[in-house]
C-alpha positions as CSV (number, residue, x, y, z in Angstrom):
1,M,95.4,26.5,-73.2
2,D,98.1,29.3,-73.1
3,A,95.6,31.8,-75.1
4,I,92.7,31.4,-73.5
5,L,94.5,31.9,-70.2
6,K,96.0,35.2,-71.8
7,N,92.2,36.1,-72.6
8,F,91.2,35.2,-68.6
9,I,93.4,37.2,-67.7
10,S,93.3,40.6,-69.3
11,S,90.0,40.4,-68.9
12,L,90.3,39.9,-65.2
13,V,92.9,43.0,-65.1
14,D,90.7,45.2,-67.8
15,Q,87.6,45.2,-65.7
16,I,89.4,45.1,-62.2
17,K,90.3,49.3,-64.3
18,G,87.2,49.9,-65.1
19,N,85.8,49.7,-62.2
20,R,88.5,51.8,-60.1
21,Y,87.6,54.2,-63.4
22,M,83.8,54.8,-61.6
23,E,84.9,54.8,-58.0
24,T,86.5,57.4,-58.6
25,K,84.3,59.5,-60.9
26,K,81.6,59.5,-58.3
27,T,83.6,60.7,-55.6
28,K,84.5,63.9,-57.4
29,K,80.5,64.2,-57.7
30,T,80.2,63.6,-54.1
31,T,82.7,66.6,-53.5
32,A,81.3,69.1,-56.5
33,S,77.9,68.9,-55.0
34,A,78.7,69.9,-51.7
35,A,80.7,72.7,-52.3
36,A,77.2,74.3,-54.0
37,P,74.7,76.1,-53.2
38,K,70.5,74.1,-53.7
39,K,69.5,76.6,-56.9
40,G,66.3,79.0,-55.1
41,A,67.3,79.1,-51.9
42,S,68.7,82.4,-50.6
43,A,71.3,83.1,-48.2
44,K,70.5,83.1,-44.7
45,A,72.1,85.1,-42.5
46,V,73.9,82.8,-39.6
47,T,74.0,84.3,-36.3
48,P,75.9,83.1,-33.8
49,K,74.2,81.4,-30.8
50,V,74.8,82.9,-27.6
51,T,76.0,80.5,-24.5
52,A,74.9,81.5,-21.0
53,P,78.0,81.9,-18.7
54,V,78.8,79.5,-16.2
55,V,78.6,80.6,-13.0
56,T,81.2,78.1,-11.1
57,E,80.1,77.9,-7.3
58,P,83.4,78.9,-4.7
59,A,84.4,75.3,-3.8
60,A,83.7,74.5,-0.4
61,K,85.9,75.4,3.1
62,V,86.9,71.4,4.2
63,A,87.7,71.4,7.8
64,P,90.9,70.5,9.4
65,V,91.2,67.0,10.8
66,K,92.2,67.5,14.5
67,T,95.1,64.5,15.2
68,E,95.0,63.1,18.7
69,S,98.2,63.7,20.6
70,V,100.0,61.0,21.2
71,K,100.5,60.5,24.8
72,A,104.1,59.5,25.9
73,V,103.9,55.5,27.0
74,A,106.2,54.8,29.5
75,P,108.9,51.5,29.9
76,K,108.1,49.1,31.9
77,A,110.2,47.6,34.1
78,V,111.7,44.5,33.7
79,A,113.4,42.5,36.2
80,P,116.8,40.9,35.4
81,K,116.1,37.2,34.4
82,A,118.3,35.2,38.0
83,T,121.3,33.0,36.9
84,A,122.2,29.8,37.9
85,P,125.7,29.7,39.7
86,V,128.3,29.0,38.7
87,V,129.6,25.4,39.1
88,T,133.3,24.1,39.0
89,A,134.3,20.9,38.6
90,S,136.7,21.0,41.7
91,A,132.5,21.3,43.2
92,K,131.4,18.0,41.1
93,V,134.2,15.5,42.3
94,E,133.7,16.9,45.8
95,A,130.2,16.3,45.7
96,V,129.9,12.8,43.9
97,K,133.1,11.5,47.0
98,A,130.6,12.9,49.5
99,E,127.6,11.0,47.9
100,A,130.2,7.6,48.0
101,V,131.0,8.1,51.1
102,K,126.9,7.6,52.0
103,V,126.0,4.7,49.7
104,V,126.0,2.0,52.0
105,A,126.8,-2.1,50.5
106,P,123.3,-4.4,50.8
107,K,123.1,-6.8,52.9
108,E,123.3,-10.2,50.3
109,V,119.6,-11.6,51.4
110,A,118.9,-15.8,50.7
111,P,116.7,-15.9,47.7
112,V,113.1,-17.3,48.0
113,K,110.7,-19.7,46.2
114,K,106.7,-20.0,45.9
115,T,105.3,-23.3,46.1
116,V,101.8,-23.9,46.2
117,E,100.8,-26.8,48.7
118,R,97.5,-28.7,47.9
119,S,97.7,-31.4,50.5
120,S,94.7,-29.7,52.9
121,G,92.5,-29.0,49.5
122,V,92.6,-25.0,49.8
123,L,95.6,-23.3,48.2
124,H,98.5,-21.3,50.3
125,E,102.1,-20.1,50.1
126,Q,104.5,-21.9,51.2
127,V,107.9,-20.2,51.4
128,A,110.9,-21.9,51.3
129,K,114.4,-20.6,51.0
130,V,116.9,-22.2,48.7
131,A,120.3,-22.9,50.3
132,P,123.3,-20.7,49.5
133,K,126.0,-21.9,46.7
134,G,129.2,-24.1,48.4
135,S,126.7,-25.5,50.9
136,A,126.2,-29.4,51.8
137,K,122.6,-28.3,50.1
138,Q,124.4,-27.7,47.0
139,P,123.0,-29.3,43.4
140,L,125.1,-32.5,42.8
141,A,123.3,-33.3,39.3
142,H,121.1,-32.0,37.5
143,G,118.4,-33.9,34.4
144,V,115.1,-32.8,32.3
145,G,112.0,-35.5,32.1
146,R,109.3,-35.6,30.0
147,R,106.0,-37.3,29.6
148,K,103.6,-35.7,27.0
149,S,103.4,-32.2,27.8
150,S,104.7,-32.1,31.0
151,V,108.2,-31.3,31.6
152,A,109.4,-31.9,34.9
153,R,113.0,-30.2,36.2
154,V,115.1,-33.2,38.8
155,W,118.9,-31.7,40.9
156,L,119.9,-34.7,43.5
157,R,121.4,-33.3,46.3
158,R,122.7,-35.5,49.4
159,G,119.8,-37.4,51.6
160,T,118.3,-40.2,52.6
161,G,116.4,-41.1,50.0
162,L,113.2,-37.9,50.3
163,I,111.5,-37.0,47.0
164,V,110.4,-33.6,46.5
165,V,108.1,-32.8,44.2
166,N,106.8,-29.1,43.9
167,G,107.6,-28.3,47.3
168,L,105.3,-31.4,48.5
169,S,106.4,-35.0,48.8
170,H,105.4,-37.5,46.7
171,I,103.3,-39.3,48.5
172,E,101.2,-36.4,49.4
173,Y,101.9,-34.7,45.7
174,F,100.5,-37.6,43.6
175,D,96.9,-39.5,44.2
176,T,97.5,-42.7,44.0
177,D,99.9,-45.2,45.1
178,I,100.6,-46.6,41.1
179,M,101.9,-43.3,40.3
180,R,104.1,-42.8,43.4
181,A,105.6,-46.5,42.7
182,D,106.3,-44.7,38.9
183,A,107.9,-41.3,39.8
184,A,110.1,-43.4,42.7
185,R,111.0,-46.2,40.8
186,P,114.6,-45.5,40.2
187,F,115.2,-45.8,44.0
188,A,114.2,-49.6,43.8
189,V,116.4,-50.1,41.2
190,V,119.5,-48.4,42.1
191,P,120.2,-48.6,46.0
192,M,122.9,-46.2,45.9
193,A,119.9,-43.7,44.8
194,S,118.5,-43.9,48.4
195,R,121.8,-41.6,49.7
196,Y,120.5,-38.3,47.6
197,D,117.3,-36.2,47.9
198,V,115.1,-34.7,44.9
199,H,114.1,-31.9,43.9
200,A,111.7,-31.6,41.0
201,N,110.2,-28.9,39.7
202,V,107.0,-30.2,37.1
203,K,104.7,-27.7,34.4
204,G,102.4,-28.9,32.6
205,G,100.4,-32.2,31.7
206,G,98.4,-34.4,34.3
207,L,99.4,-35.7,37.5
208,V,100.2,-39.4,35.7
209,A,102.3,-37.6,32.7
210,Q,104.1,-35.5,35.5
211,A,104.9,-39.1,37.5
212,G,106.8,-40.7,34.2
213,A,108.4,-37.0,33.8
214,V,110.2,-37.3,37.6
215,R,110.8,-40.8,37.0
216,L,113.1,-39.9,33.8
217,G,114.1,-37.1,35.2
218,I,115.8,-39.2,38.4
219,S,117.2,-41.3,35.8
220,R,118.7,-38.9,33.7
221,A,120.5,-37.2,36.8
222,L,121.8,-40.6,38.9
223,L,123.2,-41.4,35.4
224,V,124.9,-37.4,35.9
225,L,126.3,-38.8,39.5
226,D,127.8,-42.7,37.9
227,E,127.8,-44.1,34.4
228,N,127.9,-47.4,36.0
229,V,124.1,-47.9,36.7
230,R,123.5,-47.3,32.7
231,S,123.0,-50.6,32.1
232,V,120.7,-51.3,34.9
233,L,118.8,-48.2,33.6
234,R,118.4,-49.1,30.6
235,Q,117.5,-53.1,31.2
236,N,114.2,-51.5,33.0
237,G,113.3,-49.0,30.8
238,L,113.9,-46.1,33.0
239,L,116.4,-44.0,30.4
240,T,113.7,-44.8,27.3
241,C,111.0,-41.5,26.8
242,D,107.5,-42.8,26.2
243,S,106.8,-40.5,23.0
244,R,103.3,-41.5,23.6
245,V,100.8,-38.7,23.1
246,K,96.9,-38.7,22.3
247,E,96.3,-38.8,18.2
248,R,94.6,-36.2,17.2
249,K,91.1,-35.5,16.1
250,K,90.2,-36.1,12.7
251,Y,88.3,-34.1,10.8
252,G,85.1,-35.3,8.8
253,Q,85.4,-38.4,11.3
254,K,83.5,-38.1,15.0
255,A,87.7,-39.0,16.9
256,A,90.9,-39.8,16.4
257,R,90.1,-43.4,14.9
258,R,86.1,-43.3,15.7
259,K,83.9,-42.9,12.9
260,F,80.1,-41.2,12.4
261,Q,77.6,-43.5,12.7
262,F,76.9,-45.4,8.6
263,V,72.7,-44.6,8.1
264,K,72.3,-46.4,5.3
265,R,68.7,-44.9,4.1
């Protein structure tokens, strides 16, 4: 194998040398033929070519550019800014003292509450002045009663056994004798309750629920005044909150318990 490779490499080298030799020979022939004149050709006199003189035109005159004279602009007169007068600390103190002298204490006005009267069928506002604190009409006890969605806030004051519900007498406010008797039931059970006046604010629910809420509120307020009436009120069920409310409707039914009519076919 080594002998074959050597022979192959030597043949390549010889071929490359021969190619270079032939190229140098060709270049010598071309240079010699270019230098020798052709056979049978007479030498001709070569006359130099005459070129026409180039006439250059004079450069066109450039007109001078007129520069406009810049007008001098007079500066505008600027008015001086008015500066605020400097106020010293002593002047501020004197101004505050002068304003304090002018302030007059406001007069005490008794608070006013608005109630809606329903007895005449036409709604109108009835303005009632609330007695100031420290007077004989100051509340002695407070109680809160609830029934269904009604809430009654009750205050007891010294009086003659009058029951006022939302600015009206309970006889005018409630429509039926049953509701009136239900609201005034603590007065029938506890004799000492007739020495007080009841002022109740009721919100929410219907008249029946409001009567039950007023009854519970009066009972709780009496209990605050005298703890000895607890047994009497408990025996008559006046301290128990009636927790019965309307049962909710169920889906897939007509009402809370009522089902849809069954159809066999």
